[in-house]
N, C-alpha and C positions, 0 to 999 in steps of 0.2 A: 503494499499500500502507499508507502514512503516514495517508492517507485513512481509510481504512479499518481503525486500527488498535482505534481506540473499540471498535467491532463485535467485532472480535478480543476483546478483554477483556472485550467483556460475554457472549460467547460461549464463554470459558474460564470464565467466573466461573460462568453455570449449569448447567455439565456438573457441577463441582465442587456447586453446592447442589443437584443431582441426586442427584449421588452424595457424600454427605459426606466417605466414608472414604477415598476415592480417591486412590492417588497417582498427583504425576506420571507414574509410570509407566502408568498406570491412564488418562493424560488423553489419552494419547499414544496407547495402541491405541484410544480413543473416537474421535478424532481421525482416527484412519489410514481407520476402520473408516468413517465419518461420510464424507470424503472419498470413498472410492472407492464406497460404496453411492451416491454423487452421481453422481460422474462414468458410472457404469452405465449410470443411470436417464437422465441427457441423452441417452451416447451411443444409449439404443435407443429414447427419444421424438421423437429427428431421424427414425432409421428408420421408425417407426411412420407418421411423416406421411404418407407412401406411399400407405397403407391407407386416406386418405382418400377420398372422391370430388372428382373434379375437379381434385387437385393433379398440375401432370407435374413435368418437368422441375426449368423455372425457378424455382418457388414451393418445389421440394425440396430444391434446393441452398440456394439463400438462408436455408431454415432449418436446413440442415448447416452454412450459415456461421456463422449466430449461434448456433448452437449451440457450435463451435468458440469460439469468445470467451467462453460460459459455462466453458466447459473451462479456460481458462486464466488466468479470474476463481477459480474455485474451487481450483486450481494454488497460486495466489498466495496467497490467503486460507487454505488448507492450509499453505501452506510459513510464513507467518507465526506461525499462531500456536504451531506446532511450535517456531519463533523465540524463539517472548516463553514456553514454557514451559519454554527453557533459560536464560530472563533474558536475551536477546539482543534488545534492540529495531533492528528495522530501520527508519527513518523517511526516509533521504533513499532517492529513487527511483529515481535510477541504481545504485545497489548491490542495491535491492529485482529491476529487471530482470536483475541478474547472477547472482540468485540464483534466482531462479525458471528464466530459460533453463540454465542450470549442472544444474538439477535434472532440466528435461526428457529433457535429453540425457544424462543417471546418464553412467557413463562417460568418453566422453569428455568430458563439460564437467567433471568431476572434472583430468581429469589436464591440461587447457586451464589452468583454474586453478591449477592448482599448478606450470605452467611460469609464468605468471606471476608467481607468487610467488616463485618463484628466478631471476626477472629482477630482481625489485624489494629481494630480499633477500640475494642471490648466493649461498645457500647453502640454501635447499630451504625448506619450510613448517614453522611449529615446531608440534613436536610433542604439546606442549603442548596446542593449540587442534586444533576439531573444521576440514575446509574451507571448511564452511559459517558457521561463527564469523570464519575468517580474510575470507570474501568479506565478513561485513554488517558487520565492524566494522574490522579492520588493514590491508589491501589499500590500497597509495597509492592516494589520488583520480588520480593523472596517471593510474593505468593503467587505473582504471575505461572509462571511455569506450574505448581499445583494444582493450580486454576484449569491453563489451557489441557491438563490430562485429564480431567475431570469432565470437561465441557465436551471433551473431545469424544470420549467414553460414549457421553448420552447422547451427542450429535450423532453416533456412527446407529445406534441402536432405534434412537427415533427415525431417520432417517432412510433406513431399511424399511420402516414398519411402513413409513409415511406414502413412500416413492416404491416400494417394489413391485407391488402391486400396478400404480401407475407406468411404470419402466415395462410392465409384461404389455399392458392394455398400449402402449403405444405400437407393438409391433402388430396390432391387428390391423389388416389394410382396408381397400375400400374407404381411406377418410377418418373412417374412426380414431387409429390411431394418433391420429392428429387433433383431433376434439380430445382426445383425455388426456394428451399429451399436453394442449396449453388451459387445461382445464386446472388439470393441477398444478402446474406451476404457478397460474393466477393465482389458485388458492395459498400457493407457498409464499408467494410472494405479499398478497395480503394479509398473509399475519407478521414478516416480517416487517411492513410499514408499519404495523399497530404497535407492534415491538418499539421500531425508532421511535416513537410519537411518545410511547413510554418512558424510554432510556435518553429520551434529549429536553422533554418538554416542550413548550412554544416557541414558533422561533424568535429571538430576537427583535427589537423596537428595528434594530438599524444595523447596517451591514459590518461587518471586522474590516481590518485595515486588512488591502489585499485582494481584494474580489473587485474593485474597479473595473467597470468595462474598458476594455482601449479603444480609444479613440481615436482611430486611423485621421491622420487628413487627407485630404480630396485628393483625385488625383489633379493635376494640373492638364487642364482641355488640351486636344492635341491643335497642332498647329492644321489650317488647311491647306493643304496639298495643291500645291500649283494646278495648273490644266494645262493637260497633255496634246502637245502641238499636234495641230490638225496635218490626217496624214496627206499630201496632194496625193491625185489619182492617178494611178499607173498606167507608164504608154500602154495603147491596143500594140499587140503583135504583131512584127511585121505582115503574117501573113494576112492579117486583117484588114493591112491599111492597103493593102495591094489587091483585094476585093472591092474596096471600095473604090481604087480609083480606077477599077474597071465596070465598076458599076457607074462610074460620071459622078458619086454621091462627095 
């Protein structure tokens, strides 16, 4: 996620450039819509692969596997984009993994994070902070590795149960697999969006520094081209001139 941060910032800037009057809340809603549209499209695309003649089960499962990786990458980019709008920079890889896995787990991920926060502080999470900010900034580094291990184990079990049936369903031909794949990703993506709202809370009133749209200077007008010189008519061939003389013309 730290390597993807320049692309995330450029993405947010492009949204603000296209919608100059958009508030942070508006940008968050645009990010949500784009994320849900993207994961739904990739899920439907992996299911639609079975409609191609000659695509067997092995190839179909490979396509679904690639789509699953894409889903996780899109979730990471979405989570980091929301964090940036809230002024939270996630430049630590281990904290980034923790944040994404907790968001994918939803409620159980939140509960586990708060359990580790209580273990670290002895009192429970800071009420002034949402748990997304706690994971990204203030959770002690010593506990992050242990939290990651438990989140990964929970995620593997839950993802296998939730997505296992839909993966097999995507192999059904005649367009049914595309419908199942798109619906499954839309449902899972919706849970991620809900968990992200709970993790970061309402959008801030103002944008943090560094997300200003880049105002490009307008290109100078092109100089008018000089008019092309008028071509002189070509002289008639000698044979035509000879015929004209014979005919007296």
